[in-house]
N, C-alpha and C positions, 0 to 999 in steps of 0.2 A: 156342400164344397168351402173347405177349408176358406179359414180368416184371412183377407188378404192383408198383407205384411210390404208398408211402405218402403223397409229397407234392405228387402231382399232384391238376390242378384235375377231371379225369377221375372223373367214379363210375358203377360196376357197377349197372343198373336189371334190372327187369321187365319186361314187356313183356302185359299179361292183355289180356284179347281180349272187350268190350262186350256181347257177346251169351251166349257160350258159359261166361267166365270161366274160361277153359284161361290161366294162365301160361305161353306156350310159347318166345315167344321174350325173348331175353335182348339191351341193347344197352349203351353206355358215351354215357354226355354229359359237353359239358363243364360245371358245375355256374354257372361262372362268366358264359356266357357264356348260356344259358338257365334260368332261374332256374324256368317255371312250366313245369306237368308235358308231357312231349310224346304225341302224338297221333301214329297213325303208322297208314294201310290195308293189312293184311300182310295174307296166304293164313291160315288157320283150318282146319288139315287135322280137324279133328272133326268140323264143321259145310261143307269143302267150299268155303269161297268168300271173297273177301276181303270183310273188316267189322273196323272202326280198333279194333287197338288204341291202351292208354289206357298211362300210366307206374302199376311201383307200388313199393316199395323190390324189392331181391334179397333172396331169401328160397328155399334152395334145401329147404327138409325139405319144401315142400306147393307138391300143384302148385293145385290150385286156391284163393281167395279169397274166405273166409268174406265174406255181408251184412253191413255194413255195421250198427250199430245207433242207432234211430233217435228 
């Protein structure tokens, strides 16, 4: 992978599955051009089908996302 530049406008974000809650994919996005959350349709290996993945913060420590408190 290329060297990470702290001045870069591109940030590393995690993609979490809407159905299984697993964080499987990581991608870079340009925060200047795309300010709202990314939403991509990708393959979920746990469910073995394509589902929608939405952007979360990059967190390599855990794989599952805790549910939000209301």
